[in-house]
C-alpha positions as CSV (number, residue, x, y, z in Angstrom):
1,M,-25.6,8.6,11.7
2,K,-21.7,8.7,12.1
3,T,-20.7,9.7,15.5
4,I,-17.4,9.7,17.6
5,N,-17.0,6.4,19.7
6,T,-16.1,6.4,23.6
7,V,-12.6,4.6,23.9
8,K,-14.1,3.2,27.1
9,L,-17.0,1.7,25.5
10,L,-15.2,0.0,22.8
11,T,-11.9,-1.2,24.7
12,T,-15.0,-3.0,27.0
13,A,-16.3,-4.5,24.1
14,L,-13.1,-5.2,22.8
15,C,-12.2,-7.2,26.2
16,A,-15.5,-8.8,26.0
17,V,-14.8,-10.2,22.7
18,A,-11.7,-11.2,23.3
19,L,-12.3,-12.7,26.6
20,F,-15.2,-14.7,25.6
21,G,-15.0,-15.1,21.9
22,C,-16.6,-14.4,18.7
23,K,-18.2,-16.4,15.9
24,G,-15.9,-18.4,14.3
25,G,-13.2,-17.7,16.8
26,S,-10.9,-20.4,18.5
27,P,-9.1,-20.9,21.6
28,T,-5.5,-19.8,22.0
29,G,-3.1,-22.0,20.7
30,E,-2.9,-22.3,16.8
31,T,-0.4,-24.8,16.0
32,G,1.3,-26.0,12.8
33,S,1.2,-29.5,11.1
34,A,4.0,-30.8,13.3
35,G,1.9,-29.9,16.2
36,K,3.7,-27.3,17.2
37,K,2.5,-23.4,17.5
38,T,3.4,-21.1,14.9
39,G,4.6,-17.5,15.0
40,K,6.5,-15.6,17.5
41,V,5.8,-15.7,21.1
42,M,4.4,-12.1,22.6
43,A,3.5,-13.6,26.0
44,E,4.4,-16.7,27.9
45,V,1.9,-17.6,30.9
46,N,3.1,-20.3,33.2
47,G,5.1,-22.3,30.7
48,G,2.2,-22.1,28.2
49,T,2.4,-19.2,25.2
50,I,0.4,-16.8,23.3
51,T,2.2,-16.4,19.5
52,T,1.4,-13.7,16.8
53,S,-0.5,-16.2,14.7
54,D,-2.8,-16.8,17.7
55,F,-3.2,-13.0,18.0
56,E,-3.7,-12.5,14.5
57,R,-6.2,-15.2,14.7
58,E,-8.5,-13.0,17.0
59,L,-7.9,-9.7,15.3
60,K,-9.5,-11.4,12.2
61,N,-12.4,-13.1,13.9
62,L,-13.2,-9.6,15.6
63,P,-16.6,-8.0,14.3
64,E,-15.8,-5.0,11.7
65,Y,-16.8,-2.4,14.3
66,L,-13.6,-3.1,16.5
67,K,-11.2,-4.6,14.2
68,A,-10.1,-0.3,13.7
69,M,-9.9,-0.1,17.6
70,A,-7.7,-3.3,17.9
71,D,-5.3,-1.4,15.5
72,T,-4.6,1.2,17.7
73,P,-1.7,0.8,20.3
74,Q,-3.5,0.8,23.4
75,G,-6.5,-1.8,21.7
76,R,-3.9,-4.3,20.9
77,K,-2.3,-3.9,24.4
78,E,-5.7,-4.5,26.0
79,M,-6.4,-7.0,23.6
80,L,-3.1,-9.0,24.6
81,D,-4.0,-8.6,28.1
82,T,-7.4,-9.8,28.1
83,M,-6.1,-13.2,25.7
84,V,-3.5,-13.6,28.8
85,I,-6.3,-13.6,31.4
86,R,-8.4,-16.2,29.2
87,E,-4.9,-18.5,29.6
88,L,-4.8,-18.2,33.1
89,I,-8.5,-19.6,33.6
90,L,-8.3,-22.1,30.9
91,Q,-5.2,-23.2,32.7
92,Q,-6.7,-22.8,36.6
93,A,-10.1,-24.8,34.8
94,S,-8.1,-27.6,33.5
95,K,-6.3,-27.7,37.0
96,D,-9.7,-28.2,38.5
97,G,-10.7,-30.8,36.2
98,L,-13.4,-28.6,34.1
99,D,-12.2,-29.5,31.2
100,K,-13.0,-32.9,30.9
101,G,-16.5,-34.5,31.3
102,P,-19.5,-35.5,29.6
103,E,-21.0,-32.1,29.5
104,I,-18.1,-30.5,28.3
105,E,-17.8,-33.5,25.7
106,E,-21.6,-33.1,24.9
107,K,-20.6,-29.4,24.4
108,L,-17.7,-29.9,22.1
109,Q,-19.9,-32.3,20.1
110,D,-22.4,-29.6,19.1
111,L,-20.0,-27.3,18.5
112,K,-18.5,-29.1,16.3
113,K,-21.8,-29.8,14.4
114,R,-22.6,-26.2,14.3
115,L,-18.9,-25.3,13.3
116,I,-19.4,-28.1,10.2
117,V,-22.8,-27.0,9.2
118,E,-21.8,-23.3,9.5
119,A,-18.6,-23.9,7.1
120,F,-20.6,-25.6,4.3
121,L,-23.2,-22.8,4.5
122,K,-20.7,-19.9,4.3
123,K,-19.0,-21.8,1.4
124,K,-22.4,-22.5,-0.8
125,V,-24.1,-19.0,0.5
126,E,-21.2,-17.1,-1.0
127,T,-20.6,-19.0,-4.1
128,E,-23.8,-18.7,-5.1
129,S,-25.1,-15.2,-3.5
130,S,-22.6,-13.0,-5.0
131,V,-23.7,-9.2,-5.9
132,S,-22.4,-8.2,-9.5
133,D,-21.4,-4.7,-10.9
134,E,-24.2,-4.6,-12.6
135,D,-26.9,-5.8,-9.5
136,L,-25.7,-2.9,-8.2
137,K,-25.9,-0.3,-10.8
138,K,-29.3,-1.5,-11.1
139,F,-30.3,-1.1,-7.4
140,Y,-28.7,2.5,-7.5
141,E,-30.7,3.8,-10.5
142,Q,-33.9,2.4,-9.4
143,N,-33.2,4.1,-5.7
144,K,-31.3,7.2,-6.1
145,D,-33.8,9.2,-3.6
146,K,-32.6,7.3,-0.8
147,F,-28.8,8.4,-1.4
148,K,-29.5,12.4,-1.5
149,T,-27.7,14.0,1.5
150,G,-27.5,17.4,2.5
151,E,-24.2,19.6,2.5
152,Q,-21.2,17.4,4.0
153,I,-17.7,17.8,5.0
154,K,-14.7,15.3,5.3
155,A,-12.4,15.9,8.2
156,S,-9.7,13.8,10.1
157,H,-8.9,14.3,13.4
158,I,-6.3,13.4,16.8
159,L,-8.1,12.6,19.7
160,V,-5.8,12.6,23.0
161,K,-6.7,12.8,26.8
162,T,-4.9,15.5,27.9
163,E,-4.3,19.7,26.8
164,K,-0.9,19.1,27.1
165,E,-0.9,15.8,24.6
166,A,-3.1,17.7,22.2
167,K,-0.6,20.8,22.6
168,D,2.3,18.9,21.9
169,V,0.9,17.0,19.0
170,L,-0.1,20.5,17.5
171,A,3.1,21.8,17.5
172,Q,4.4,18.8,16.0
173,I,2.3,19.4,12.7
174,K,2.6,23.4,12.7
175,A,6.4,22.1,12.3
176,G,6.0,20.1,9.4
177,G,4.9,16.8,11.3
178,N,2.6,14.1,9.1
179,F,-1.4,14.8,10.6
180,E,-1.7,10.9,9.2
181,E,1.3,9.5,10.7
182,L,1.1,11.5,13.9
183,A,-2.8,10.4,14.2
184,K,-1.7,6.5,13.7
185,K,1.0,7.2,16.5
186,S,-1.0,9.4,19.0
187,S,-4.7,9.4,18.5
188,V,-7.0,7.4,21.2
189,D,-10.2,7.0,18.8
190,S,-10.4,4.4,16.6
191,S,-10.2,6.0,13.4
192,S,-6.4,6.0,14.3
193,A,-6.1,3.1,12.2
194,K,-7.3,5.1,9.0
195,G,-5.1,8.2,9.8
196,G,-7.7,9.8,11.9
197,D,-10.1,9.6,8.4
198,L,-13.9,10.3,9.8
199,G,-15.0,10.1,6.5
200,W,-17.7,12.1,5.0
201,F,-20.8,13.5,7.6
202,G,-23.4,16.3,7.9
203,K,-24.9,18.5,10.5
204,G,-25.9,16.5,13.5
205,S,-23.7,13.9,13.1
206,M,-21.1,14.9,15.6
207,V,-21.2,16.3,19.0
208,P,-21.3,20.0,18.9
209,A,-17.8,21.1,20.1
210,F,-16.5,18.9,17.1
211,E,-19.0,19.9,14.7
212,K,-18.7,23.8,15.2
213,A,-14.7,24.0,14.6
214,A,-15.1,21.6,12.1
215,L,-17.2,23.4,10.1
216,A,-15.4,26.5,10.6
217,L,-12.1,25.3,9.0
218,K,-11.5,25.8,5.3
219,E,-10.4,22.4,3.3
220,G,-7.0,21.6,4.3
221,Q,-6.8,23.5,7.6
222,V,-6.2,22.4,10.7
223,S,-7.8,23.8,13.9
224,D,-6.7,24.6,17.2
225,V,-6.5,22.1,20.3
226,V,-11.0,21.6,20.6
227,K,-12.3,20.1,23.9
228,S,-15.3,18.0,24.1
229,D,-16.5,14.8,26.1
230,F,-14.8,12.7,24.6
231,G,-11.2,14.5,25.1
232,F,-9.2,16.7,22.7
233,H,-9.1,17.2,19.3
234,I,-6.8,18.7,16.5
235,I,-9.0,18.1,13.4
236,K,-8.3,18.7,9.8
237,L,-11.0,19.9,7.1
238,T,-10.3,17.6,4.3
239,G,-13.0,18.0,1.6
240,K,-16.4,20.0,1.5
241,R,-19.2,18.7,-0.9
242,P,-22.6,20.7,-1.6
243,A,-25.7,18.3,-1.3
244,G,-26.8,16.3,-3.9
245,I,-26.9,12.2,-4.4
246,R,-24.2,10.4,-3.1
247,P,-22.1,9.1,-6.4
248,L,-22.2,5.1,-6.8
249,E,-18.4,4.4,-6.0
250,E,-18.9,5.6,-2.7
251,V,-22.6,3.7,-1.6
252,K,-21.3,-0.1,-3.1
253,D,-21.1,-1.3,0.3
254,Q,-24.1,0.3,1.4
255,I,-26.3,-1.2,-1.6
256,K,-24.8,-4.6,-1.1
257,G,-25.8,-4.8,2.6
258,A,-29.1,-4.0,1.1
259,I,-29.4,-6.4,-1.4
260,M,-27.5,-9.5,0.2
261,P,-29.0,-10.7,2.8
262,S,-32.5,-11.5,0.4
263,R,-30.0,-12.9,-2.2
264,Q,-28.5,-15.1,0.6
265,Q,-32.0,-16.5,1.5
266,E,-32.8,-16.9,-1.9
267,V,-29.8,-19.1,-2.1
268,F,-30.2,-20.9,1.6
269,Q,-34.0,-21.8,0.3
270,K,-32.5,-23.7,-2.8
271,I,-30.1,-25.8,-0.9
272,K,-32.9,-26.7,1.5
273,E,-34.9,-27.6,-1.8
274,E,-32.0,-29.5,-3.2
275,L,-30.7,-31.3,-0.3
276,K,-34.3,-32.8,0.3
277,K,-35.1,-33.8,-3.0
278,T,-32.5,-36.8,-2.6
279,A,-33.2,-37.2,1.2
280,K,-35.4,-39.9,2.8
281,V,-36.9,-37.6,5.9
282,T,-39.9,-38.9,7.6
283,I,-41.4,-36.6,10.6
284,K,-43.0,-38.6,13.3
285,E,-45.9,-35.5,14.3
286,D,-47.2,-37.4,17.0
287,V,-44.0,-37.1,19.2
288,L,-43.5,-33.6,17.7
289,N,-46.5,-33.0,19.2
290,E,-46.4,-34.7,22.3
291,T,-43.4,-32.4,23.6
292,G,-46.0,-29.4,23.1
293,G,-43.2,-26.8,22.4
294,K,-41.1,-28.1,25.4
295,P,-37.7,-30.3,24.6
296,A,-37.9,-33.6,24.7
297,E,-37.2,-35.6,28.4
298,N,-34.0,-37.2,27.9
299,K,-35.4,-40.5,28.4
300,P,-35.0,-44.3,27.4
301,A,-38.1,-45.0,24.6
302,E,-40.7,-46.6,26.6
303,A,-41.9,-50.6,25.7
304,A,-45.5,-51.1,24.4
305,K,-47.7,-52.0,27.5
306,P,-50.1,-54.7,27.4
307,A,-53.7,-53.7,27.4
308,A,-55.2,-53.4,30.9
309,V,-56.6,-56.6,32.1
310,P,-60.3,-56.8,33.8
311,E,-59.9,-57.8,37.3
312,K,-61.8,-61.1,37.8
313,K,-65.1,-61.1,40.1
């Protein structure tokens, strides 16, 4: 069910990801082949720098649901600020000597192994688990009931924090301003990156005030200022359609998401079997059972002890 995201919640999530990193991410400081950082400098931090290459790499590694948020002016500003904080933490940790030591080295080696395994599996699985158009069509034809929807509308909106801002934007629209461009420039919602487009949705998907105003519009019409718990909206109705089955083109990504997990699992199972065919593997069941499900202690293997000698009488 589609809902309007709160700016505060997404901004918090965005900052958390930028601060602690995300799967596939890497530390600030991308370098070229000559060892020099690449891209234009976006921020200088105690002699260190954060470049456009660093920033774009962070954007690339963000979860999909945060990418649109990070593409807004406020989102990009928050993300850069959090990258600055992370760089300051790294610099201070280095001064404190926390970037060295056996524990860090051990974790770095573990991380390296994980990244290598991940890269291998990603390449193999992506290559061998592709979903063809024929697969998508077959699934669609066999599961049409899953794509039935009630009456739906399609709308775009511009969300701002104050009524004055909303009235100013509405005045620009009435004067001939482009709705999509104004959404990209002024809206604080994650949909701003797409010109305010919220896609198709039915009754019950949006907050009541927004839904009531949107349903009352005619196609192509722009609303007056609408207040909700999220701020002040200007809504543009861009489409209406009756109840029915959604077309294949519109649900391809949804179908791919349904097929892909089982397809990837099949490929992964095949990879395991192929690797084991040419490998010599010996499982020490007795040692495994001794652990009792607990991590084995990191102790040197004990030497064999002689049998007990009976005491002389």
